[in-house]
C-alpha positions as CSV (number, residue, x, y, z in Angstrom):
1,M,69.5,-44.3,32.0
2,T,69.0,-48.2,32.9
3,Y,66.7,-50.4,31.1
4,E,64.7,-50.2,33.9
5,Q,64.3,-46.9,33.8
6,V,63.4,-46.4,30.0
7,L,60.5,-48.9,30.8
8,E,59.6,-46.4,33.6
9,L,59.7,-43.8,31.2
10,I,57.6,-45.7,28.5
11,S,55.3,-46.8,31.1
12,K,54.6,-43.0,32.4
13,L,54.2,-41.4,28.9
14,S,51.7,-43.7,28.1
15,Q,50.1,-43.1,30.7
16,E,50.2,-39.5,30.3
17,V,49.2,-40.0,26.1
18,R,45.9,-42.2,27.5
19,E,45.4,-39.2,29.6
20,L,45.0,-37.1,26.9
21,R,43.3,-38.9,24.6
22,S,40.7,-39.3,27.4
23,A,40.4,-35.7,27.6
24,Q,40.5,-34.7,24.3
25,Q,37.2,-37.7,24.0
26,E,35.8,-35.8,27.3
27,T,36.6,-32.2,24.8
28,D,35.0,-33.5,22.1
29,K,32.3,-34.8,24.0
30,Q,31.4,-31.3,25.3
31,I,31.9,-29.8,22.2
32,Q,29.2,-32.2,20.5
33,E,26.9,-32.0,23.3
34,T,27.5,-27.6,23.3
35,D,27.3,-28.0,19.4
36,K,23.5,-30.1,19.5
37,Q,22.5,-27.4,22.3
38,L,23.2,-24.7,19.5
39,R,21.9,-26.2,16.5
40,S,18.6,-26.9,18.8
41,A,18.6,-23.2,20.3
42,Q,18.9,-22.1,16.6
43,Q,15.9,-24.3,15.7
44,E,13.8,-23.0,18.3
45,T,14.8,-19.5,17.5
46,D,14.5,-20.2,13.6
47,K,10.6,-21.6,14.5
48,Q,9.9,-18.1,16.7
49,I,11.0,-16.1,14.1
50,Q,8.5,-18.2,11.5
51,K,5.9,-17.9,14.2
52,T,6.6,-14.4,14.7
53,G,6.5,-13.3,11.0
54,K,3.1,-15.6,10.2
55,Q,1.7,-13.2,12.8
56,I,2.8,-9.8,11.5
57,K,1.6,-10.7,8.3
58,E,-1.6,-11.9,9.8
59,L,-2.3,-8.4,11.8
60,A,-1.0,-6.4,8.4
61,T,-3.9,-8.3,6.8
62,Q,-6.2,-7.5,9.7
63,I,-5.2,-4.0,9.7
64,G,-5.2,-3.7,5.5
65,G,-8.8,-5.2,6.0
66,L,-9.8,-2.6,8.6
67,G,-8.7,0.2,6.0
68,N,-10.4,-1.6,3.2
69,K,-13.9,-1.5,5.3
70,F,-13.0,2.2,6.2
71,G,-12.2,3.0,2.7
72,R,-15.6,1.1,1.5
73,F,-17.3,2.9,4.4
74,A,-16.0,5.9,3.4
75,E,-17.2,5.6,-0.4
76,G,-20.8,4.4,0.8
77,L,-20.7,7.4,2.7
78,A,-19.9,10.3,-0.1
79,F,-21.5,8.4,-2.9
80,P,-25.3,9.8,-2.3
81,S,-24.0,13.4,-1.1
82,M,-21.5,13.8,-4.6
83,E,-23.8,11.8,-6.8
84,K,-26.2,14.8,-5.7
85,I,-23.3,17.4,-6.2
86,L,-22.6,16.1,-9.6
87,R,-25.8,16.0,-10.8
88,Q,-27.4,19.8,-9.4
89,R,-23.8,21.4,-10.0
90,F,-22.2,20.4,-12.8
91,G,-24.9,18.4,-14.7
92,L,-23.5,15.1,-15.1
93,E,-26.3,12.6,-16.3
94,T,-24.3,8.8,-15.5
95,I,-22.9,8.2,-12.4
96,S,-21.3,5.2,-11.3
97,L,-19.6,3.5,-8.5
98,R,-16.1,1.8,-8.3
99,V,-15.1,1.7,-11.9
100,K,-12.6,-0.5,-13.0
101,R,-10.6,-0.9,-16.0
102,Q,-8.0,-3.2,-17.4
103,K,-5.5,-3.5,-20.1
104,A,-4.6,-6.3,-22.2
105,Q,-1.3,-6.1,-20.7
106,G,-2.9,-6.8,-17.2
107,E,-2.4,-3.1,-15.7
108,E,-5.5,-1.7,-13.8
109,L,-6.9,1.7,-13.2
110,E,-9.8,1.6,-10.7
111,L,-11.9,4.9,-9.7
112,D,-14.0,5.3,-7.1
113,I,-16.4,7.7,-8.9
114,L,-16.7,8.0,-12.7
115,A,-19.6,10.6,-14.0
116,Y,-20.1,12.3,-17.4
117,R,-22.3,14.0,-19.6
118,N,-23.2,14.3,-23.1
119,G,-24.3,17.0,-25.1
120,D,-22.8,20.1,-26.4
121,N,-20.4,20.1,-23.1
122,K,-19.3,17.6,-22.9
123,A,-17.9,16.9,-19.8
124,V,-16.2,13.7,-17.5
125,F,-15.6,14.0,-13.7
126,V,-13.1,11.3,-11.9
127,V,-14.1,11.6,-8.2
128,E,-11.7,9.8,-5.5
129,V,-13.0,8.9,-1.8
130,K,-10.5,9.4,0.6
131,S,-11.0,8.6,4.5
132,H,-7.5,10.5,5.1
133,L,-5.7,12.8,2.4
134,Q,-1.9,12.9,2.8
135,S,0.6,13.8,0.0
136,R,1.1,10.6,-1.3
137,E,-3.1,9.9,-2.2
138,L,-2.9,13.8,-3.9
139,T,0.1,12.1,-6.2
140,Q,-1.8,8.8,-7.0
141,I,-4.6,10.5,-7.9
142,L,-3.1,12.9,-10.6
143,K,-1.2,10.3,-12.1
144,T,-4.9,8.5,-12.7
145,L,-6.1,11.2,-14.4
146,T,-3.2,11.1,-16.5
147,K,-3.6,7.8,-17.1
148,F,-7.3,8.2,-17.5
149,P,-7.4,9.0,-21.4
150,E,-5.3,6.2,-22.2
151,F,-7.6,3.3,-20.3
152,F,-11.5,5.1,-21.2
153,P,-10.7,6.0,-24.5
154,E,-14.2,6.1,-24.9
155,H,-14.3,9.5,-23.3
156,N,-11.8,11.6,-24.8
157,D,-14.3,13.6,-27.1
158,K,-14.9,15.2,-23.4
159,K,-12.9,17.6,-20.7
160,L,-11.6,15.7,-17.8
161,Y,-11.8,17.4,-14.6
162,G,-10.6,15.8,-11.2
163,M,-12.5,15.9,-7.7
164,V,-11.5,14.8,-4.3
165,A,-13.8,13.7,-1.0
166,V,-12.1,13.5,1.8
167,V,-13.4,12.8,5.3
168,D,-10.3,14.3,6.8
169,A,-7.4,16.3,5.3
170,N,-5.6,19.1,7.0
171,K,-5.6,22.4,6.2
172,E,-2.5,22.2,4.1
173,M,-3.7,19.1,2.1
174,R,-6.9,20.7,1.5
175,Q,-4.7,23.6,0.0
176,K,-2.7,21.5,-2.3
177,V,-5.9,20.0,-3.9
178,I,-7.0,23.6,-4.9
179,E,-3.8,24.6,-6.5
180,A,-3.6,21.1,-8.5
181,G,-6.7,22.3,-10.1
182,L,-9.0,19.7,-8.3
183,Y,-12.3,20.4,-7.1
184,L,-12.9,19.8,-2.9
185,A,-15.0,18.0,-1.2
186,L,-15.5,18.1,2.4
187,I,-17.9,16.2,5.1
188,H,-20.4,18.0,6.7
189,D,-22.7,17.0,9.2
190,E,-22.6,13.4,7.6
191,Q,-22.7,14.9,4.2
192,F,-20.3,15.9,1.4
193,D,-20.0,19.7,0.9
194,L,-18.2,21.4,-2.2
195,Q,-15.6,23.5,-1.0
196,V,-13.8,25.9,-3.1
197,P,-12.6,29.1,-3.1
198,D,-14.5,31.9,-5.4
199,D,-12.2,32.4,-7.6
200,F,-11.3,28.6,-7.9
201,Q,-10.5,27.6,-11.5
202,P,-10.4,24.0,-12.2
203,Q,-7.9,22.1,-14.1
204,C,-8.8,20.4,-17.7
205,F,-6.7,17.4,-17.5
206,H,-7.7,16.3,-21.1
207,Q,-8.8,18.5,-24.0
208,P,-11.4,16.7,-26.6
209,E,-9.2,17.1,-30.0
210,V,-10.9,19.4,-32.2
211,L,-11.6,17.4,-35.8
212,S,-10.9,19.6,-38.4
213,T,-13.3,20.2,-41.4
């Protein structure tokens, strides 16, 4: 190979290297542009996700608010007729709506209606009002009755009974309430009526302690 041929080859290789560098720079530029577009798209997606999440939270709050309002409506609807039942049928003297008690540790127990009587035949009733009764609500009611003596020790000298006043409950749930030993009140003509079979035996969820003499 002559000297001129070597120079020509070097020149050709140098040109190819320059072209490769130029191509690499263009590729890097395209990669950077693509990366920029991807980051921009990701940021836009993140913003949309945050916006959607906020909308979902707002909707959940609105739905929860409607549920609370309907629950309060059911309580307000139930109270006059339930007060009549509790006084006339069970002779309860003191009846309170929406009673809340908090322990020192911060745990709370809230009751829709609390009613009791003193005298020779002391008794206390916890009434829970539900717009629609499902299994989880029934479980919660039974748990509330279990916790009641701990939160309201001043009533531990009384027999404890439970009652459910419900706007809507299917036949299966109504039967479960009765089987649990809870009194059941159902709405009829905008009034709650006690609906229990003739042979119904209520469950006493707390027996007062008998003091020895």
